[in-house]
N, C-alpha and C positions, 0 to 999 in steps of 0.2 A: 230486415222493418224492423224499425226500433215500434215501443208502444207505443201510445198516445197517454199524456201524464193525463189523472184522475182530476175528474172536474165536478165541481159542486153547484147544482143549476138549483138555482134559486126560486122560494116556494109563485113565484107568480110564475115565473118558466115552467115547473111544471104544473099550474093550472090551468095555463094557456094549450097548452101540449096532452094535458088530459081530458078539457073539453072538446080541445077539434077530433080525439077522441072518440067522446060521447055523440059528437055530432055524425060521425061516421058516412061524411063526404065522401075520405079518401081511406084508404085500405091502411093496419098497421107500419106493412112498406111503405108503403108512400108520405105517409107524418113518418114513417124514421129517418126517412133520406131527407125531409124537409129539414125539419128538427135535427140533423146528425146526432140520433138520440136514438142506443137499442131497442126495436118491436116489446121486446118485452120490459123492458122500462116501462113505454109506454101502456103498455097492458097492465103495471103493478100501481101505477100513479095513477092509472082509471078506475080499479081498481078498491081504490084509494079513496078517493072524490067520493064514488057515491057510496059506500061501508058511511064517510065519515060526513054526509052531505047532509042527513040529518042534525048532527049536533051548530047547524048555521043556521037551526031557525031555530035556536034554542032545545030542539029537540024532545029528548022527556023529563027534562025536570030531576035529573038523576045526577045534581053535577054533584062532587064530592065538596063537603066543606074540609075545610080545616077542623080535626080534632078540638076538641075545650079543650084550656090550658089551665090547670089544677095550680095555684101559687102557692098554695101552702105545701103541696107534693112538693115545687118544687126547692121551697123555702125548707123543708125539714134532707132534701136529700142537701144541698148546700151548707147546713149543720152539719152535717155530719162528716161533708166532706172536709170541714177544714175543723173537727175535732182529730181528725183521721192523721191531717195535715200537723196540727198542730203538737199531736202525741209520738209522730214518729219522728219530726224537730226534734225534741226535746229527748228523744233516745238517740241519733244521731250524735248529739253538742254532749251527753255525758260518755258515751261509746268512744268518743273524741274524732269520730269522722265526719262532721260537719263542725266551722268553726264557730265562734261565736257571731260575730263580724259577720251579715249578709254583704 
């Protein structure tokens, strides 16, 4: 008996199965047979849907904003790296390990 290849289900399919599980009209075993998915997977999707349902309606407004970008700090880092590169290029050229023509 050969194993079935791994399947990737779409989010729409997962939502449909999870909603059917939440309705409770059929048992997990019946849903597993109907949708050809393991009952444990259905239970997992149902739990994920119930835990993430609050986010659908805006949640509690604690969406993580990206951290502010400090342009001065970035320019300072660019300058530091440029100096390091120039120094190393000069040192390697003097040592004969880097040709003058690049």
